[in-house]
C-alpha positions in Angstrom: -37.1 20.5 13.1 -34.0 21.1 11.1 -33.4 18.9 8.1 -30.1 16.7 8.3 -27.9 17.7 5.4 -26.7 14.6 3.1 -24.6 14.4 0.5 -24.4 11.2 -2.1 -21.6 9.7 -3.6 -22.0 7.3 -6.7 -19.2 4.8 -6.3 -18.8 1.8 -8.6 -17.8 -0.5 -5.5 -21.0 0.2 -3.1 -23.3 2.0 -5.5 -24.2 4.7 -3.4 -22.6 6.0 -0.4 -25.1 8.1 2.0 -23.2 10.6 4.2 -25.6 12.6 6.6 -23.2 12.6 9.6 -22.6 16.1 10.1 -18.9 15.3 11.6 -18.4 13.0 8.3 -19.6 16.0 5.9 -17.0 18.4 7.5 -14.4 16.0 7.7 -14.4 15.3 3.8 -14.4 19.2 2.9 -11.1 19.8 4.9 -7.9 20.4 3.0 -6.4 17.3 4.4 -8.5 14.9 3.3 -9.3 16.6 -0.1 -5.5 16.1 -1.0 -6.0 12.4 -1.0 -7.9 13.1 -4.6 -4.6 14.0 -5.7 -2.8 10.6 -4.7 -3.3 7.3 -6.7 -4.3 4.4 -4.5 -2.0 1.9 -6.4 1.0 4.5 -7.1 2.6 3.0 -10.3 0.2 0.2 -11.0 -1.8 2.1 -13.8 1.4 1.3 -15.8 0.3 -2.3 -16.1 -3.1 -1.9 -15.1 -4.3 1.0 -17.3 -7.6 1.7 -15.5 -6.0 1.8 -11.9 -6.6 5.4 -11.6 -8.3 5.7 -8.5 -7.2 7.7 -5.5 -6.6 7.3 -2.2 -9.7 9.6 -1.4 -12.2 7.0 -3.1 -10.6 4.4 -1.1 -11.3 6.2 2.0 -14.4 7.3 1.5 -15.2 3.6 0.8 -13.4 2.6 4.0 -15.6 4.8 5.7 -19.1 3.0 3.9 -17.7 -0.3 5.2 -17.3 0.6 8.6 -20.8 2.6 8.5 -22.3 -0.8 7.4 -20.3 -2.8 10.1 -21.2 -0.3 12.8 -25.2 -0.5 11.9 -24.7 -4.0 11.8 -22.9 -4.4 15.2 -25.8 -2.1 16.8 -27.9 -5.6 17.0 -25.8 -6.9 19.5 -25.2 -3.8 22.4 -23.1 -4.3 25.4 -25.6 -4.8 28.1 -23.0 -4.6 31.0 -19.4 -4.2 31.7 -17.3 -7.1 29.9 -19.8 -8.8 28.1 -18.1 -8.2 24.8 -21.0 -6.2 23.3 -20.6 -3.4 20.7 -20.8 0.3 22.5 -22.9 2.2 20.4 -21.0 5.2 21.6 -17.8 4.2 19.8 -19.6 4.6 16.3 -18.4 8.3 15.8 -14.6 7.1 16.7 -15.1 4.5 14.4 -16.7 6.2 11.6 -13.7 9.0 11.8 -11.0 6.6 11.9 -12.0 4.5 8.9 -12.3 8.0 6.9 -9.0 9.3 8.1 -7.2 6.1 8.1 -4.9 7.0 5.0 -4.6 10.9 5.4 -0.7 10.8 6.2 0.2 8.9 2.9 2.5 10.5 0.3 2.9 10.5 -3.4 3.9 7.1 -4.8 3.6 6.0 -1.2 5.7 2.8 -0.3 8.6 4.0 -2.5 8.3 7.7 -1.4 8.4 6.1 2.3 11.4 4.0 1.7 13.8 6.9 0.1 12.6 9.9 2.2 12.2 7.8 5.6 8.7 9.1 6.2 5.8 6.9 8.2 2.4 7.5 6.8 0.8 6.4 9.8 3.3 8.3 12.1 1.9 11.4 9.7 -1.7 10.6 10.1 -1.6 10.8 13.4 0.8 13.9 13.8 -2.3 15.7 11.0 -4.8 14.6 13.4 -3.0 15.8 16.5 -1.8 19.2 15.0 -3.8 22.2 16.0 -3.2 23.8 12.9 -4.9 21.5 10.4 -8.6 21.9 9.2 -8.9 17.8 10.2 -8.0 18.8 14.0 -10.0 21.8 14.2 -13.4 19.7 13.2 -12.6 17.0 15.5 -11.9 18.9 18.2 -15.3 21.2 17.6 -17.4 18.0 18.0 -15.5 16.7 21.0 -12.1 18.0 22.4 -11.4 14.4 23.4 -11.5 13.2 19.6 -8.6 13.9 17.8 -6.7 11.8 20.4 -9.1 9.1 20.6 -9.1 9.0 16.4 -5.2 9.1 16.4 -5.0 6.2 19.0 -7.1 4.0 16.7 -4.7 4.7 14.1 -1.6 4.1 16.6 -3.7 0.6 17.5 -3.6 1.7 21.2 -7.2 2.9 21.5 -8.8 0.8 24.5 -11.4 -0.4 22.5 -10.0 -3.4 21.0 -13.0 -3.6 19.0 -12.7 -0.4 17.4 -8.9 -0.9 16.4 -9.9 -4.1 14.7 -11.9 -3.0 12.6 -9.6 -0.6 11.4 -6.5 -2.6 11.4 -6.5 -6.7 11.5 -6.7 -9.3 8.9 -9.9 -8.7 7.9 -10.8 -5.1 8.4 -12.9 -2.4 6.7 -9.8 -0.8 5.0 -8.7 -4.5 3.5 -12.0 -5.0 1.9 -12.6 -1.9 0.6 -9.3 -1.8 -1.2 -9.4 -5.6 -2.2 -12.9 -4.9 -3.9 -11.9 -1.3 -5.0 -8.3 -2.5 -6.4 -10.0 -5.7 -8.4 -12.7 -3.7 -9.9 -10.3 -0.8 -11.3 -7.7 -3.3 -11.8 -10.2 -5.5 -14.0 -8.8 -8.6 -11.8 -12.2 -10.0 -11.0 -10.6 -12.8 -8.7 -10.4 -10.2 -6.0 -14.2 -10.1 -5.2 -15.7 -11.3 -2.2 -19.4 -11.4 -0.3 -18.7 -8.0 1.4 -22.4 -8.2 2.5 -22.2 -11.5 4.0 -19.1 -11.1 6.0 -20.4 -8.4 7.5 -23.7 -10.2 8.6 -21.2 -13.2 10.0 -19.6 -10.5 12.6 -20.1 -10.5 16.3 -18.9 -8.4 18.7 -16.9 -10.2 21.3 -14.7 -9.1 24.2 -11.3 -7.9 23.0 -12.1 -7.9 19.2 -14.7 -9.4 16.2 -15.4 -12.8 15.7 -17.1 -14.4 12.6 -20.1 -16.8 12.9 -18.9 -20.5 12.3 -21.7 -21.2 9.8 -19.9 -18.5 7.4 -16.8 -20.2 7.3 -16.7 -20.5 3.4 -17.4 -16.8 2.9 -14.1 -16.1 4.9 -12.3 -18.7 3.4 -13.2 -16.9 -0.2 -12.2 -13.7 1.3 -8.9 -15.4 2.1 -8.2 -16.6 -1.3 -9.4 -13.4 -3.0 -6.6 -11.5 -0.8 -4.1 -14.1 -2.0 -4.9 -13.6 -5.4 -4.9 -10.3 -5.6 -1.1 -10.0 -4.2 -0.2 -12.7 -6.7 -1.5 -11.1 -9.7 -1.9 -7.1 -9.2 0.3 -5.9 -5.9 3.3 -7.9 -6.9 3.0 -7.8 -10.5 6.8 -7.7 -11.9 6.2 -5.1 -14.5 5.1 -2.6 -11.9 7.9 -3.4 -9.8 10.3 -2.7 -12.6 8.7 0.6 -12.6 9.1 1.1 -9.1 12.5 0.3 -9.4 13.3 3.0 -11.4 11.4 5.5 -9.4 13.7 4.2 -6.6 16.6 4.6 -8.2 15.9 8.0 -10.0 14.8 9.6 -6.6 18.0 8.2 -5.0 19.9 9.6 -7.7 18.6 13.1 -7.5 19.3 13.0 -3.7 22.9 12.2 -4.3 23.2 15.2 -6.8 21.3 17.7 -4.5 23.5 16.5 -1.5 26.5 17.1 -4.2 25.5 20.6 -4.7 24.7 21.3 -1.5 28.1 20.2 -0.2 29.5 22.6 -3.0 27.7 25.7 -2.0 25.8 25.4 -5.5 22.7 27.0 -6.3 19.9 24.3 -6.0 16.8 26.0 -6.3 16.4 25.3 -9.7 17.4 21.5 -9.2 14.0 20.5 -7.0 10.7 22.8 -6.8 10.5 24.2 -3.3 7.8 21.5 -2.5 10.1 18.7 -2.5 13.1 20.5 -0.8 12.4 19.9 2.8 12.0 16.1 1.7 15.5 16.2 0.2 16.7 17.8 3.5 15.1 15.1 5.5 13.3 18.0 7.4 9.6 18.3 6.8 6.7 19.7 8.6 3.5 18.6 8.8 2.2 21.8 6.7 5.0 21.1 4.1 4.5 17.4 3.9 0.7 18.4 2.8 1.6 20.4 0.0 3.3 17.1 -1.5 1.0 14.7 -4.1 1.5 12.9 -6.9 2.0 16.1 -9.6 4.9 17.4 -6.9 6.7 14.1 -7.9 6.0 14.1 -11.6 6.8 18.0 -11.7 10.3 17.2 -10.6 10.7 14.0 -12.6 9.7 15.9 -15.8 12.3 18.6 -14.9 15.0 16.1 -14.4 14.3 14.0 -18.1 16.4 17.4 -19.1 19.3 17.0 -16.2 22.8 17.3 -17.6 23.2 14.2 -15.5 22.9 11.3 -17.9 22.0 8.7 -15.3 19.0 10.9 -13.5 17.5 12.0 -17.1 17.6 8.5 -18.8 16.1 7.2 -15.3 13.5 9.9 -15.5 12.6 9.4 -19.6 12.5 5.6 -18.5 10.0 6.1 -15.9 7.9 8.9 -17.6 7.8 7.1 -21.0 7.0 3.5 -19.1 10.4 1.8 -19.9 10.4 -0.6 -17.0 13.3 -2.9 -16.3 12.8 -6.4 -17.0 13.2 -9.1 -14.3 14.1 -12.6 -14.1 13.1 -14.9 -10.7 15.8 -15.5 -8.2 15.8 -19.1 -6.5 17.8 -19.9 -3.4 20.1 -22.4 -5.7 20.8 -19.8 -8.5 21.1 -16.8 -6.5 25.3 -17.5 -6.6 25.0 -16.8 -10.5 24.0 -13.2 -10.2 27.8 -12.7 -9.7 28.0 -13.8 -13.3 25.2 -11.4 -14.5 26.6 -8.2 -13.1 30.0 -7.8 -15.1 27.5 -8.6 -18.0 25.5 -5.8 -17.4 28.4 -3.3 -16.9 30.0 -4.4 -20.0 27.1 -3.4 -21.9 27.4 0.0 -20.5 24.6 -0.1 -17.7 26.0 1.6 -14.0 24.7 -1.6 -11.9 24.1 0.8 -9.2 21.4 2.4 -11.1 20.3 -0.3 -13.4 19.8 -3.3 -11.7 18.3 -4.4 -8.5 17.0 -7.3 -6.3 13.6 -6.8 -5.3 11.9 -9.2 -2.7 8.1 -9.1 -2.4 6.1 -11.4 0.0 3.3 -11.8 2.4 1.3 -14.5 3.7 -2.4 -15.0 2.8 -3.1 -15.7 6.6 -1.0 -15.7 9.6 -1.2 -16.5 13.4 -0.7 -13.9 16.2 2.6 -13.7 17.2 3.1 -11.0 19.7 7.1 -10.9 19.3 6.7 -10.2 15.6 7.6 -6.6 14.3 4.4 -6.8 12.7 2.2 -8.9 14.6 -1.2 -10.1 13.0 -4.2 -10.7 14.6 -5.7 -13.6 14.1 -9.0 -14.2 12.7 -11.5 -16.1 15.5 -14.6 -18.0 14.7 -17.8 -18.0 16.8 -18.8 -21.7 17.6 -22.5 -22.6 18.5 -21.7 -22.8 22.1 -20.6 -19.4 22.2 -16.6 -20.3 22.4 -13.9 -19.0 19.9 -11.8 -21.0 17.6 -8.8 -19.7 15.6 -9.7 -19.9 11.3 -7.0 -22.3 10.3 -7.9 -24.9 13.1 -11.8 -24.9 11.3 -10.7 -24.7 7.7 -8.3 -27.1 5.8 -7.9 -24.5 2.8 -6.7 -21.7 5.6 -4.9 -24.0 7.3 -2.9 -25.1 3.9 -2.3 -21.1 3.4 -1.3 -20.3 7.0 2.1 -19.0 7.2 3.1 -19.9 3.6 4.3 -16.7 2.3 3.8 -16.0 -1.6 5.8 -13.6 -4.2 9.0 -14.2 -5.2 12.5 -12.6 -5.1 13.5 -11.0 -8.4 16.4 -9.4 -10.2 15.6 -6.4 -12.3 17.8 -5.2 -15.3 17.7 -3.1 -18.5 15.7 -4.9 -21.1 18.0 -4.0 -23.4 19.8 -7.5 -22.1 17.2 -9.7 -23.4 17.4 -8.3 -27.0 17.6 -10.9 -29.7 18.6 -10.7 -33.3 21.4 -8.3 -32.4 23.4 -8.8 -35.8 25.6 -5.6 -36.3 25.6 -4.6 -32.6 28.9 -4.6 -30.8 27.1 -5.7 -27.5 25.4 -8.8 -29.2 28.0 -11.2 -27.9 27.5 -9.7 -24.1 23.6 -9.9 -24.4 23.7 -13.8 -25.5 26.1 -14.6 -22.9 23.6 -13.0 -20.4 20.6 -14.8 -21.8 22.2 -18.1 -21.2 21.5 -17.7 -17.4 17.8 -16.9 -18.2 15.7 -19.8 -18.8 11.5 -19.4 -18.5 12.0 -16.0 -16.8 14.6 -17.3 -14.1 18.0 -17.2 -13.2 19.4 -20.9 -13.9 22.4 -23.0 -13.9 24.5 -23.4 -17.0 26.0 -26.8 -17.2 29.2 -27.4 -16.1 29.6 -23.6 -15.0 32.7 -22.9 -12.6 32.0 -20.3 -10.1 35.0 -17.9 -9.5 
């Protein structure tokens, strides 16, 4: 009898990840999956949490491990007849492959990257899986000709088995559970932890999805609160957002210069490296996209640091040398005073187009299902002792208090120089002092007897 090959990954979150599924082993070794080693999971967050250097590779492998544990558990509740809501054991392969490959289409500095270059990582993930030229597609098709289409449809949330979709994309899924635990570990934010083993033990397959046993509601509540805390303290951290604003502006400025040179028929080969050029032309193929990683962006920013364009050069310097923009919170009642701040920033010598930004980061700890919403969220169902289902917030006063409530804040970003103190002899001192009159306790504030134009 042929011995099954096994690979063991030592993992700080899951201890050991054992992989002995031939399909998963081959997928891990593909070019497309190995690329994820070169893309950081948290983008610029390492400028705040210095150990947050983990990759999308380690996260994706972790999601596979969570999905594997879930599949093992759900096999205790197999489907006996059509429509009984039981788990179909044959779905294991699709679930594990989708879990492993769910982030395959992420680009470098993912969310900033997507907003600037108009890409969609979920669409690229599907395209990479479906393209016959990729190693991932070829491996999937070798095991089952229909497997690429099945896995891609899970990512697209169109796969017929809603249990599989929910385990990859819902308000409590394998993806979220791994990234919360992993990001908490690498950032040092211990309040992001929760009892993964207990949550998996509480899972039950039901028709059209996954439910959680009522007796374990406290464990689910703990997960919801952990997610809330991670967004508040890590994902929405104002300093990391200040670095993201700089990255956004320097990429926008580089695109402007690229387009100007192109219109003037000037040589542009040395302005961007060949791997980035298709992005700047908004015409990138799958093959070209797969050449991109964090190093692609950093290589170009290093070049732009020496650009003859002062704005691009300085923004690049600020990004590389960690000189984040400062920020203050904007509240609805004080937003009008931004009109007073912008001229002061210009008086200090900064172009507000490139050195300021309004940045809103909001999310909800938990929300109900709204089918007409742009990004409708699946709700969490609790399985009652009599077999009926109840939506989580109807059972938990804690979750009810968080349901639909947005957290995060709107912030106004500007050069740190505007908050300089003890500026004796600095010609800009009066400008800085006037600016600071509108700042109190980290927020934009009203000045007494202020008359707006």
